[in-house]
C-alpha positions as CSV (number, residue, x, y, z in Angstrom):
1,X,21.9,9.4,-18.1
2,X,23.6,12.4,-16.5
3,X,21.7,15.7,-16.3
4,X,24.3,17.7,-18.2
5,X,24.0,15.3,-21.1
6,X,20.2,15.6,-21.2
7,X,20.6,19.4,-21.1
8,X,23.0,19.3,-24.0
9,X,20.8,17.0,-26.0
10,X,17.8,19.3,-25.4
11,X,19.9,22.3,-26.6
12,X,20.9,20.3,-29.7
13,X,17.2,19.5,-30.3
14,X,16.4,23.3,-30.1
15,X,19.3,24.1,-32.6
16,X,18.0,21.5,-35.0
17,X,14.4,22.7,-34.5
18,X,15.3,26.3,-35.4
19,X,17.1,25.2,-38.5
20,X,14.2,22.9,-39.5
21,X,11.7,25.8,-38.9
22,X,13.6,28.0,-41.3
23,X,13.8,25.3,-43.9
24,X,10.0,24.6,-43.7
25,X,9.1,28.3,-43.6
26,X,11.1,29.1,-46.8
27,X,10.4,25.8,-48.6
28,X,14.1,24.7,-48.1
29,X,15.4,27.9,-49.9
30,X,16.3,30.3,-47.1
31,X,17.1,33.8,-48.4
32,X,20.6,35.2,-47.9
33,X,19.4,38.1,-45.7
34,X,17.7,35.6,-43.4
35,X,20.8,33.5,-43.1
36,X,22.8,36.6,-42.2
37,X,20.5,37.0,-39.2
38,X,21.0,33.4,-38.0
39,X,23.8,34.2,-35.5
40,X,21.5,36.6,-33.6
41,X,18.5,34.3,-34.0
42,X,20.2,31.2,-32.8
43,X,21.8,33.1,-29.9
44,X,18.5,34.5,-28.8
45,X,16.6,31.2,-29.1
46,X,19.3,29.1,-27.4
47,X,19.7,31.7,-24.7
48,X,16.0,31.9,-23.9
49,X,15.5,28.2,-24.1
50,X,18.6,27.4,-22.1
51,X,17.6,29.8,-19.3
52,X,14.0,28.4,-19.2
53,X,15.4,24.8,-19.1
54,X,17.7,25.7,-16.2
55,X,14.9,27.4,-14.2
56,X,12.3,24.6,-14.8
57,X,14.9,21.8,-14.6
58,X,13.4,19.9,-17.5
59,X,16.6,18.0,-17.7
60,X,16.4,16.8,-14.0
61,X,13.8,14.0,-14.4
62,X,14.7,10.4,-14.6
63,X,14.1,9.7,-18.3
64,X,13.2,6.0,-18.0
65,X,10.3,7.1,-15.7
66,X,9.0,9.8,-18.1
67,X,5.3,10.4,-17.5
68,X,2.5,12.6,-18.8
69,X,3.5,15.2,-16.2
70,X,7.0,15.5,-17.8
71,X,5.5,15.9,-21.3
72,X,3.2,18.7,-20.0
73,X,6.1,20.4,-18.2
74,X,8.1,20.4,-21.5
75,X,5.1,21.8,-23.4
76,X,4.5,24.6,-20.9
77,X,8.2,25.5,-20.7
78,X,8.5,25.7,-24.5
79,X,5.3,27.6,-24.8
80,X,6.5,30.2,-22.3
81,X,9.7,30.6,-24.3
82,X,7.7,31.0,-27.5
83,X,5.6,33.7,-25.8
84,X,8.8,35.5,-24.9
85,X,9.9,35.4,-28.6
86,X,6.5,36.8,-29.6
87,X,6.8,39.7,-27.1
88,X,10.3,40.5,-28.2
89,X,9.2,40.5,-31.8
90,X,6.4,42.9,-31.0
91,X,8.8,45.2,-29.1
92,X,11.2,45.1,-32.0
93,X,8.5,45.9,-34.6
94,X,6.7,48.7,-32.8
95,X,9.5,50.3,-30.8
96,X,12.8,49.7,-32.5
97,X,13.2,49.2,-36.3
98,X,9.8,47.9,-37.5
99,X,11.3,44.4,-38.1
100,X,10.9,41.0,-36.4
101,X,13.8,39.4,-34.6
102,X,12.4,35.9,-35.5
103,X,9.7,35.4,-38.1
104,X,6.4,34.4,-36.4
105,X,6.0,31.3,-38.5
106,X,9.5,30.2,-37.4
107,X,8.5,30.7,-33.8
108,X,5.5,28.5,-34.2
109,X,7.2,25.8,-36.2
110,X,10.2,25.7,-33.8
111,X,7.9,25.4,-30.8
112,X,6.0,22.4,-32.3
113,X,9.2,20.7,-33.5
114,X,11.2,21.2,-30.3
115,X,8.3,20.0,-28.1
116,X,7.7,16.9,-30.2
117,X,11.4,16.0,-30.4
118,X,12.1,16.5,-26.7
119,X,9.1,14.4,-25.6
120,X,9.8,11.7,-28.3
121,X,13.5,11.5,-27.2
122,X,12.4,10.8,-23.6
123,X,9.8,8.2,-24.6
124,X,12.3,6.4,-26.9
125,X,14.8,6.2,-24.1
126,X,12.2,4.8,-21.7
127,X,11.1,2.2,-24.2
128,X,14.7,1.2,-25.0
129,X,15.4,0.9,-21.3
130,X,12.4,-1.4,-20.7
131,X,13.4,-3.6,-23.7
132,X,17.0,-3.9,-22.4
133,X,15.6,-4.8,-19.0
134,X,13.3,-7.5,-20.3
135,X,14.6,-8.4,-23.8
136,X,11.9,-10.3,-25.7
137,X,9.8,-10.6,-22.6
138,X,6.1,-10.5,-23.0
139,X,4.3,-7.6,-21.3
140,X,1.9,-8.7,-18.6
141,X,-1.6,-7.5,-19.2
142,X,-3.2,-5.6,-16.2
143,X,-6.7,-4.2,-15.7
144,X,-7.2,-1.5,-13.1
145,X,-10.6,-1.2,-11.4
146,X,-11.2,2.4,-10.7
147,X,-10.5,5.3,-13.1
148,X,-10.0,7.9,-10.4
149,X,-6.9,9.5,-8.9
150,X,-5.8,6.3,-7.3
151,X,-6.2,4.5,-10.6
152,X,-4.0,7.0,-12.4
153,X,-1.3,6.7,-9.6
154,X,-1.5,2.9,-9.8
155,X,-1.0,3.0,-13.6
156,X,2.0,5.2,-13.3
157,X,3.6,3.1,-10.5
158,X,3.3,0.1,-12.7
159,X,4.9,2.0,-15.6
160,X,7.8,3.0,-13.3
161,X,8.4,-0.5,-12.0
162,X,11.8,-1.6,-13.2
163,X,11.4,-5.3,-12.5
164,X,8.6,-6.3,-14.9
165,X,6.9,-5.0,-18.0
166,X,3.3,-4.2,-17.6
167,X,0.7,-3.2,-20.2
168,X,-2.4,-1.6,-18.9
169,X,-5.2,-3.2,-20.9
170,X,-8.1,-1.2,-19.6
171,X,-9.7,0.7,-16.7
172,X,-13.0,-0.6,-15.2
173,X,-15.3,1.9,-13.5
174,X,-18.9,2.0,-12.4
175,X,-19.2,5.7,-13.1
176,X,-21.3,6.0,-16.2
177,X,-19.8,9.4,-16.9
178,X,-16.4,7.9,-17.3
179,X,-17.4,4.8,-19.3
180,X,-16.5,4.9,-23.0
181,X,-13.9,7.6,-22.5
182,X,-10.1,7.3,-22.2
183,X,-7.7,8.0,-19.3
184,X,-4.1,8.7,-20.4
185,X,-4.8,6.8,-23.6
186,X,-6.4,3.7,-21.9
187,X,-10.1,2.8,-22.5
188,X,-12.5,2.9,-19.6
189,X,-15.2,0.1,-19.6
190,X,-18.2,-0.7,-17.5
191,X,-17.9,-3.6,-15.1
192,X,-20.1,-5.8,-17.3
193,X,-17.4,-5.7,-20.0
194,X,-14.8,-7.3,-17.7
195,X,-15.8,-10.9,-18.6
196,X,-15.3,-10.3,-22.3
197,X,-12.0,-8.5,-21.7
198,X,-10.7,-11.5,-19.7
199,X,-12.0,-13.9,-22.4
200,X,-10.2,-12.1,-25.2
201,X,-6.9,-11.4,-23.4
202,X,-4.6,-13.3,-21.1
203,X,-4.8,-10.9,-18.1
204,X,-2.3,-11.6,-15.4
205,X,-3.9,-9.4,-12.7
206,X,-6.6,-7.0,-11.9
207,X,-5.8,-4.3,-9.4
208,X,-8.5,-2.7,-7.3
209,X,-7.7,1.0,-7.0
210,X,-10.8,2.2,-5.2
211,X,-10.6,2.9,-1.5
212,X,-13.5,1.6,0.7
213,X,-14.9,-0.6,-2.0
214,X,-17.8,-2.7,-0.6
215,X,-17.0,-6.3,0.1
216,X,-19.8,-7.4,-2.1
217,X,-18.3,-5.7,-5.1
218,X,-14.9,-7.2,-4.3
219,X,-16.6,-10.6,-4.2
220,X,-18.1,-9.9,-7.7
221,X,-14.7,-9.0,-9.1
222,X,-13.1,-12.1,-7.6
223,X,-15.9,-14.3,-9.0
224,X,-15.3,-13.0,-12.5
225,X,-11.5,-13.3,-12.3
226,X,-11.3,-16.7,-10.7
227,X,-12.2,-18.8,-13.7
228,X,-9.6,-17.0,-15.8
229,X,-6.9,-17.4,-13.2
230,X,-6.5,-13.7,-13.0
231,X,-5.0,-12.5,-9.7
232,X,-6.9,-9.8,-7.8
233,X,-4.8,-7.3,-6.0
234,X,-5.7,-4.2,-4.0
235,X,-4.0,-0.8,-3.5
236,X,-3.4,0.0,0.2
237,X,-4.9,3.1,1.8
238,X,-3.1,6.4,1.0
239,X,-1.9,6.7,4.6
240,X,0.2,3.5,4.1
241,X,2.0,4.8,1.0
242,X,5.7,5.4,1.5
243,X,6.5,9.1,1.5
244,X,3.2,9.8,-0.2
245,X,4.2,7.6,-3.2
246,X,2.7,4.3,-4.3
247,X,5.2,1.6,-5.3
248,X,4.2,-1.7,-6.9
249,X,5.6,-3.7,-3.9
250,X,2.9,-2.1,-1.7
251,X,0.0,-3.5,-3.9
252,X,-1.2,-6.6,-2.1
253,X,-3.3,-9.6,-2.9
254,X,-6.9,-9.4,-1.9
255,X,-7.4,-11.4,1.3
256,X,-10.3,-13.5,2.3
257,X,-11.2,-11.1,5.1
258,X,-11.6,-8.4,2.4
259,X,-14.5,-10.3,1.0
260,X,-16.5,-10.7,4.2
261,X,-19.8,-8.9,3.8
262,X,-20.0,-7.6,7.3
263,X,-20.1,-4.1,8.7
264,X,-17.0,-3.1,10.6
265,X,-17.6,-2.9,14.3
266,X,-16.6,0.6,15.5
267,X,-15.3,1.0,19.0
268,X,-16.4,3.6,21.5
269,X,-13.0,5.2,21.4
270,X,-13.7,7.5,24.3
271,X,-14.9,4.8,26.6
272,X,-12.1,2.4,25.7
273,X,-9.6,5.2,26.1
274,X,-10.8,6.0,29.6
275,X,-10.4,2.4,30.6
276,X,-6.8,2.0,29.3
277,X,-5.2,5.4,29.5
278,X,-2.6,5.6,32.2
279,X,-3.0,2.0,33.2
280,X,-0.4,-0.7,33.8
281,X,-1.4,-3.7,31.7
282,X,-0.2,-7.3,31.4
283,X,-1.0,-9.4,28.4
284,X,-0.3,-13.2,28.3
285,X,-0.1,-15.0,25.0
286,X,1.0,-11.7,23.5
287,X,2.6,-13.3,20.5
288,X,-0.6,-15.1,19.4
289,X,-3.2,-13.9,16.9
290,X,-5.5,-12.4,19.6
291,X,-2.8,-11.3,22.0
292,X,-0.7,-9.5,19.4
293,X,-3.7,-7.6,18.1
294,X,-4.7,-6.7,21.6
295,X,-1.2,-5.3,22.1
296,X,-1.4,-3.2,18.9
297,X,-4.8,-1.8,19.9
298,X,-4.0,-1.1,23.5
299,X,-0.8,0.7,22.7
300,X,-2.8,3.3,20.8
301,X,-4.6,4.4,24.0
302,X,-1.7,5.7,26.0
303,X,-1.3,3.1,28.7
304,X,1.3,3.8,31.4
305,X,3.0,0.5,30.7
306,X,2.3,-2.8,28.8
307,X,4.0,-6.0,29.8
308,X,3.9,-8.7,27.1
309,X,4.3,-12.4,28.1
310,X,4.6,-15.4,25.9
311,X,6.8,-18.5,25.7
312,X,7.1,-18.5,21.9
313,X,10.6,-16.9,21.5
314,X,10.5,-16.5,17.7
315,X,7.0,-15.1,17.5
316,X,7.9,-12.6,20.3
317,X,11.0,-11.6,18.5
318,X,9.0,-10.8,15.4
319,X,6.4,-8.9,17.5
320,X,9.1,-6.9,19.2
321,X,10.6,-5.8,15.9
322,X,7.1,-4.7,14.7
323,X,6.3,-2.8,17.8
324,X,9.6,-1.0,17.8
325,X,8.8,0.2,14.3
326,X,5.2,1.2,15.0
327,X,5.2,2.1,18.7
328,X,8.9,3.1,19.4
329,X,7.8,5.8,21.8
330,X,5.3,3.6,23.7
331,X,6.1,2.0,27.1
332,X,6.1,-1.7,26.5
333,X,8.2,-4.5,27.8
334,X,8.6,-8.1,26.6
335,X,9.2,-11.2,28.8
336,X,9.6,-14.8,27.7
337,X,7.9,-16.9,30.2
338,X,5.6,-19.9,30.7
339,X,2.4,-19.0,32.5
340,X,2.5,-22.3,34.4
341,X,5.8,-21.4,36.0
342,X,4.5,-20.1,39.3
343,X,7.7,-18.4,40.6
344,X,8.2,-16.7,37.3
345,X,4.6,-15.4,37.2
346,X,4.8,-14.2,40.9
347,X,8.0,-12.3,39.9
348,X,6.2,-10.8,36.8
349,X,3.3,-9.5,38.9
350,X,5.8,-8.0,41.5
351,X,7.9,-6.3,38.8
352,X,5.2,-5.1,36.4
353,X,2.5,-4.3,39.0
354,X,-0.4,-4.7,36.5
355,X,-3.8,-3.0,37.0
356,X,-5.4,-4.8,34.1
357,X,-4.6,-8.4,33.0
358,X,-5.6,-9.7,29.5
359,X,-5.2,-13.5,29.6
360,X,-4.9,-14.8,26.0
361,X,-2.4,-17.6,26.6
362,X,-3.9,-21.0,25.9
363,X,-3.6,-24.2,23.9
364,X,-6.3,-23.9,21.3
365,X,-5.9,-26.6,18.6
366,X,-8.7,-29.1,19.1
367,X,-7.2,-32.2,17.4
368,X,-3.8,-31.7,19.0
369,X,-5.3,-31.3,22.5
370,X,-7.3,-34.5,22.0
371,X,-4.0,-36.3,21.8
372,X,-2.4,-34.3,24.6
373,X,-5.2,-33.8,27.2
374,X,-2.8,-33.4,30.2
375,X,-1.1,-30.4,28.5
376,X,-4.5,-28.8,27.8
377,X,-5.6,-29.1,31.4
378,X,-2.2,-28.0,32.8
379,X,-2.0,-24.8,30.7
380,X,-5.7,-23.9,30.2
381,X,-6.9,-24.7,33.7
382,X,-3.9,-24.6,36.0
383,X,-2.3,-21.7,34.2
384,X,-5.5,-19.7,34.3
385,X,-6.1,-20.5,38.0
386,X,-2.6,-19.4,38.9
387,X,-2.9,-16.1,37.0
388,X,-6.4,-15.4,38.5
389,X,-5.1,-16.1,42.0
390,X,-2.1,-13.8,41.5
391,X,-4.4,-11.1,40.2
392,X,-6.4,-11.2,43.4
393,X,-3.3,-11.3,45.6
394,X,-1.8,-8.3,43.8
395,X,-4.9,-6.1,43.7
396,X,-5.5,-6.2,40.0
397,X,-8.6,-4.2,39.0
398,X,-9.8,-6.4,36.1
399,X,-8.9,-9.8,34.8
400,X,-10.1,-10.3,31.2
401,X,-9.9,-14.0,30.1
402,X,-10.0,-14.8,26.4
403,X,-12.1,-17.9,26.0
404,X,-13.6,-19.8,23.1
405,X,-17.0,-20.7,21.7
406,X,-15.9,-24.3,22.0
407,X,-16.5,-23.9,25.8
408,X,-20.2,-23.9,25.1
409,X,-21.4,-27.5,25.8
410,X,-17.9,-28.7,25.2
411,X,-17.4,-31.9,23.2
412,X,-13.6,-32.0,23.2
413,X,-10.7,-31.7,25.6
414,X,-9.8,-28.1,24.6
415,X,-13.3,-26.8,25.0
416,X,-13.7,-28.6,28.3
417,X,-10.5,-27.2,29.7
418,X,-11.5,-23.6,28.7
419,X,-15.0,-24.2,30.3
420,X,-13.4,-25.2,33.6
421,X,-11.2,-22.1,33.5
422,X,-14.3,-20.0,32.9
423,X,-16.1,-21.5,35.8
424,X,-13.2,-20.8,38.2
425,X,-12.8,-17.2,37.2
426,X,-16.6,-16.7,37.4
427,X,-16.6,-18.1,40.9
428,X,-13.8,-15.7,42.0
429,X,-15.8,-12.8,40.6
430,X,-18.5,-13.5,43.1
431,X,-16.4,-12.8,46.2
432,X,-13.3,-10.9,45.3
433,X,-12.6,-7.2,44.7
434,X,-10.9,-8.0,41.4
435,X,-13.5,-7.9,38.5
436,X,-13.3,-11.1,36.4
437,X,-14.5,-10.9,32.8
438,X,-14.7,-13.7,30.2
439,X,-15.1,-13.1,26.5
440,X,-15.5,-15.9,24.0
441,X,-13.9,-15.8,20.6
442,X,-14.9,-17.9,17.6
443,X,-12.5,-18.9,14.9
444,X,-10.2,-16.0,14.0
445,X,-10.0,-15.9,10.2
446,X,-6.5,-16.3,9.0
447,X,-5.0,-16.8,12.4
448,X,-2.3,-19.3,13.3
449,X,-3.9,-22.7,12.8
450,X,-6.9,-21.3,11.0
451,X,-8.6,-23.8,8.6
452,X,-8.5,-21.1,6.0
453,X,-4.7,-21.1,5.9
454,X,-4.8,-24.9,5.7
455,X,-7.2,-24.8,2.8
456,X,-5.1,-22.2,1.0
457,X,-1.9,-24.3,1.3
458,X,-3.8,-27.4,0.0
459,X,-5.1,-25.5,-3.0
460,X,-1.7,-24.0,-3.8
461,X,-0.2,-27.6,-3.7
462,X,-2.9,-28.8,-6.1
463,X,-5.2,-30.4,-3.5
464,X,-7.0,-32.3,-2.3
465,X,-8.8,-30.0,0.1
466,X,-9.7,-31.9,3.3
467,X,-12.6,-31.0,5.5
C-alpha cells in the first residue's frame, strides 16, 4: 500500500473521529453555534494532526508488519497532538476571548477514537494479508523458550515472516518473576508446564531464544519435545544477525553438538597468536573436516600467507567461496593437488615456502580402507613420508601431523597406516632441525563420514539404525 494512500486514510480517520467526538459529546444533537465553528475546528485538528504525521512518519511503516512499536508510536503522536490542542485551548481561554477553540471533551474523545481506529486499521490490513497469503491454512503453533529481549525479537520475526502463519502459543522461562505474567499478550509459563502444553496442543516447534543456555538444559528441552515430534530450534548469536535484525531463516535446528555437556576448551589466544602471526603456513587436506576448521582458525591470527592443498575439487570450491566471504582480506591461496604426487609437492614447497606445515590429508574411513589397503598405505604412509622429507629439505620450522586415536594398538589397516606415519615423523624429530609434532583426533562429531550423520539419515528414512 503506497505511503500517500496510508496518509490520506489516516487523515480520513481523523476527520471521522472529530465528527464522532462531537456527536458523542452532544448526544448526537450538536448545537448550531458549535456547527458554525466546525470549519475552524476541522482545519485546526487536521492541520496539527497532518503535520505531526508528516514529522513522525506514521504512514511510512509497512502495514502488513505492524507491531507493538507502531501502535505505541501512533499513541504518542496522537497524544502529542491532543496536548497541543489543550495548550491552544488554554491560550484562547486566558489570553484571547475566554472561549475554547475545541471543547476539552471533544479533544479527549477524538484522541481515543483516532488512536483506536488507526491501530485497528493497520491490524486488519495485516490479518487480511496473512489470510490472503495462506487462505484456510492452519496456523503453526510455536513455543518460545526465553521471555527476554531475544524472545520478544523472535516472536516479532515470526509474525513478520511472509511464508507461513505462526501462532505463538506460549513463552517458557525459568525466571520465577516472569512466570504467570504476559509478554505482548502471550502467557509465560514455567518449564514444568511444557509437557502439558505439548499434550494439549499440536506444537510444531519450540524455539530456544536464550543465548549461552547450558547444554544440560537444552537436553532437557529436547527430551520433553521428542515424544511429541516437536522440532527444537535455536536463535543464533546476536553477532550473526543480518544488519542487526533477526529473520526466521536464521533460526536453525538444534544440533547434536549443542547437547554435549562439556565445557568449551578456551585457547591461549596470545600464545597461539605468537606462533602463527606473520608465518607462512601450508595445510594439506584443507577441504576436510579438520583441515577446513584449521584454516578458519589460523586465518584469524594474521599469518603472512596460508597455502591450502587438497585433491577434492568440489569441496575446495565450496571452501574457497566461504573463505572469500569471511576472510576476503586475508592472504590465502588454494591449490588442487595430490600429496602423493612428488613433483607437484616439491613445486608447492618451492612456491609457497612454508614455515609451518599442518598435515591433515589422509584416508580415514576404516571399513573402506580394509577393502583398499594399498591406497591407505600409499597415501597415509608414503604421502606423509614425502611431506615430512620435503619439510626437512626446505627448512620448515614445525611439521604438525594430524593422526587418529585408531593408531593406538591398531586393529585395522587405517589405524596401522597412521601408526607407521607417526613412527616415521617421530624418528625424524630425533635428528632433524625441523620439529615434528603429532596430535591424535578421535571421531569428529558431525564430520564427513561421521556415524552421527549416518544414523540421522537412517532415522529420517524410517530406519533401521545399524550399529
